[in-house]
C-alpha positions in Angstrom: 10.3 -4.8 -17.3 12.8 -2.0 -17.7 14.9 -1.2 -20.7 17.8 -2.9 -18.9 15.8 -6.2 -18.5 15.0 -5.8 -14.8 11.7 -7.2 -13.8 9.8 -5.0 -11.3 6.7 -5.7 -9.3 5.1 -2.6 -10.7 5.9 0.4 -12.9 5.7 2.9 -10.1 8.6 1.6 -8.0 12.3 2.3 -8.4 14.7 0.0 -10.1 16.5 -0.7 -6.8 14.0 -3.5 -6.1 14.2 -5.9 -9.1 12.5 -9.2 -8.6 14.4 -10.8 -11.6 15.8 -10.1 -15.0 15.7 -11.0 -18.6 19.0 -11.6 -20.4 19.5 -13.1 -23.8 15.8 -14.1 -24.0 16.0 -16.0 -20.7 13.9 -15.0 -17.7 15.6 -15.3 -14.3 13.5 -15.4 -11.2 14.6 -16.7 -7.8 11.3 -17.5 -6.1 12.9 -18.2 -2.7 14.7 -14.8 -2.8 11.4 -13.1 -3.7 9.6 -14.9 -0.8 12.3 -13.9 1.6 12.5 -10.3 0.3 8.7 -9.7 0.8 8.8 -11.5 4.2 11.5 -9.2 5.4 9.7 -6.1 4.0 6.4 -7.0 5.8 7.9 -8.4 9.0 8.0 -5.1 10.9 4.6 -3.9 9.5 2.3 -6.8 9.8 1.7 -6.6 13.6 0.9 -3.0 13.4 -1.3 -3.4 10.3 -3.4 -6.0 12.1 -4.4 -3.3 14.6 -5.0 -0.5 12.2 -8.6 0.4 11.7 -8.1 1.0 8.0 -6.4 -2.3 7.1 -9.3 -3.5 4.9 -9.0 -0.4 2.8 -5.3 0.2 2.8 -3.8 1.1 -0.5 -0.4 2.3 0.8 2.2 0.5 -1.2 4.9 -1.2 1.0 7.6 0.1 -1.4 6.6 3.7 -0.5 6.5 3.3 3.3 9.4 5.2 4.8 12.2 3.4 6.7 13.2 4.4 10.2 16.8 3.2 10.4 16.3 -0.4 9.2 12.6 -0.8 9.8 9.7 0.4 7.8 7.3 2.6 9.8 3.9 3.2 8.4 2.8 6.8 9.1 -0.8 6.1 8.1 -1.5 3.8 11.1 -5.0 4.5 12.3 -5.6 3.8 16.0 -9.0 4.3 17.7 -8.4 7.8 19.0 -7.2 9.1 15.7 -10.1 7.5 13.9 -12.6 9.7 15.7 -11.1 12.8 14.1 -10.6 11.1 10.8 -14.2 9.9 10.4 -15.6 13.0 12.0 -14.0 15.2 9.3 -15.5 13.2 6.5 -18.9 12.8 8.0 -19.1 16.6 8.8 -18.2 17.3 5.2 -21.0 15.0 3.9 -23.4 16.6 6.3 -22.5 20.1 5.1 -22.7 18.9 1.4 -25.7 16.6 1.1 -25.3 16.6 -2.7 -22.0 14.8 -2.3 -23.6 12.3 0.0 -26.3 11.6 -2.6 -23.8 11.3 -5.4 -21.7 8.9 -3.3 -24.7 6.7 -2.5 -25.8 6.7 -6.2 -22.3 5.8 -7.4 -21.9 3.0 -4.8 -25.2 1.5 -5.9 -23.6 0.9 -9.3 -21.2 -1.6 -7.8 
């Protein structure tokens, strides 16, 4: 909640996306508006996300995805060709630094 009583989804997003407000001790939320707002925000992304190789590990907040005219366009989309370079970079780094690899494995075992 902001000092002006706006209810935001998260503290990191701007105040231009309030989901509701608090006025005179009363909380105002329009659940249908919130549903429609998120449906519209994800509408142009969801088909592309379904084909992204990183979709299970995506942490890119929809609020920070840039808009191209009136549609959001994710610049982190990972198609198969790009993934070869992406994973190759990280695997090469681990091969060159076996101590990082051991630390990664040890820390993953904790979870």
